[in-house]
C-alpha positions as CSV (number, residue, x, y, z in Angstrom):
1,M,-126.5,-120.4,-96.9
2,P,-130.0,-120.4,-95.3
3,T,-130.5,-118.1,-92.4
4,R,-131.7,-119.5,-89.1
5,V,-134.2,-117.8,-86.8
6,I,-133.6,-118.6,-83.2
7,P,-136.3,-117.4,-80.8
8,K,-135.4,-115.2,-77.8
9,P,-134.9,-117.1,-74.6
10,D,-137.6,-117.2,-72.1
11,A,-137.2,-115.7,-68.6
12,G,-135.7,-118.9,-67.1
13,A,-133.3,-119.3,-70.0
14,E,-132.3,-115.6,-69.7
15,R,-131.5,-116.1,-66.0
16,T,-129.4,-119.2,-66.8
17,I,-127.5,-117.3,-69.6
18,R,-126.8,-114.4,-67.3
19,W,-125.7,-116.7,-64.5
20,S,-123.4,-118.6,-66.9
21,R,-121.8,-115.3,-68.1
22,V,-121.1,-114.3,-64.5
23,V,-119.6,-117.6,-63.6
24,S,-117.5,-117.6,-66.8
25,F,-116.3,-114.1,-66.1
26,V,-115.3,-115.0,-62.5
27,L,-113.5,-118.1,-63.8
28,V,-111.6,-116.1,-66.4
29,A,-110.7,-113.5,-63.8
30,L,-109.4,-116.2,-61.4
31,A,-107.4,-117.7,-64.3
32,A,-105.9,-114.3,-65.1
33,I,-105.0,-113.8,-61.4
34,V,-103.4,-117.3,-61.1
35,L,-101.5,-117.0,-64.4
36,S,-100.2,-113.5,-63.4
37,L,-98.8,-114.7,-60.0
38,R,-95.1,-114.4,-60.0
39,P,-93.2,-117.2,-58.2
40,E,-91.1,-114.7,-56.4
41,L,-94.1,-113.9,-54.3
42,F,-93.8,-117.3,-52.6
43,G,-90.2,-116.9,-51.5
44,D,-86.7,-117.3,-52.8
45,P,-86.4,-119.9,-55.5
46,Q,-83.0,-121.1,-54.3
47,H,-84.3,-122.2,-50.9
48,Q,-87.4,-124.0,-52.1
49,P,-86.9,-127.1,-54.2
50,A,-90.6,-127.3,-55.1
51,H,-90.4,-123.8,-56.6
52,A,-90.2,-125.2,-60.2
53,L,-93.5,-127.0,-59.5
54,L,-95.1,-123.7,-58.7
55,H,-94.4,-122.5,-62.3
56,V,-96.0,-125.6,-63.7
57,W,-99.0,-125.7,-61.3
58,R,-100.0,-122.0,-61.8
59,I,-100.0,-122.6,-65.5
60,V,-102.0,-125.8,-65.2
61,V,-104.5,-124.3,-62.7
62,G,-104.9,-121.1,-64.8
63,L,-105.5,-123.1,-68.0
64,A,-108.0,-125.4,-66.2
65,L,-109.9,-122.4,-65.0
66,A,-110.0,-120.9,-68.5
67,V,-111.2,-124.2,-69.9
68,A,-113.9,-124.4,-67.2
69,A,-115.2,-121.0,-68.2
70,L,-115.5,-122.2,-71.8
71,G,-117.1,-125.4,-70.6
72,V,-119.8,-123.4,-68.7
73,Q,-120.7,-121.6,-71.9
74,V,-120.8,-124.8,-74.0
75,V,-122.9,-126.6,-71.5
76,V,-125.4,-123.8,-71.2
77,G,-125.6,-123.5,-75.0
78,V,-126.1,-127.2,-75.5
79,R,-128.8,-127.3,-72.9
80,W,-130.6,-124.3,-74.3
81,R,-130.6,-125.8,-77.8
82,R,-131.8,-129.2,-76.5
83,D,-134.7,-127.5,-74.7
84,L,-135.6,-125.6,-77.8
85,R,-135.6,-128.8,-79.8
86,R,-137.7,-130.5,-77.1
87,A,-140.2,-127.6,-77.1
88,A,-140.5,-127.8,-80.9
89,E,-141.1,-131.6,-80.8
90,D,-143.7,-131.2,-78.0
91,D,-145.5,-128.7,-80.1
92,G,-147.2,-131.5,-82.0
93,D,-147.2,-129.7,-85.4
94,P,-145.2,-131.4,-88.1
95,P,-142.4,-129.3,-89.6
96,G,-143.0,-127.6,-92.9
97,N,-146.0,-125.9,-94.5
98,R,-149.5,-127.1,-93.7
99,A,-151.6,-128.5,-96.5
100,P,-154.5,-126.3,-97.7
101,A,-157.8,-127.1,-96.1
102,D,-159.5,-127.9,-99.4
103,R,-157.5,-131.0,-100.2
């Protein structure tokens, strides 16, 4: 399998990557908090008919936050690769080895 060399990100890309990591961490932390909420914190389950919905909604919201954290990472990665590809195309040099000057 051929190895790929990926250049280091520039300063703007590094800021975006750092920002996306912070946002993802916050979203995962919120997901953990939401998923760890015990329904007993919101009152007696016998007196609240919507108590069963709380079980479902905390799971749905927690999973949605976790998926959003993953989505942030995917979007930033796709944009970075697209920008790398654009920069390579704008370079103007055709891919591959250059022909010797004596030909």
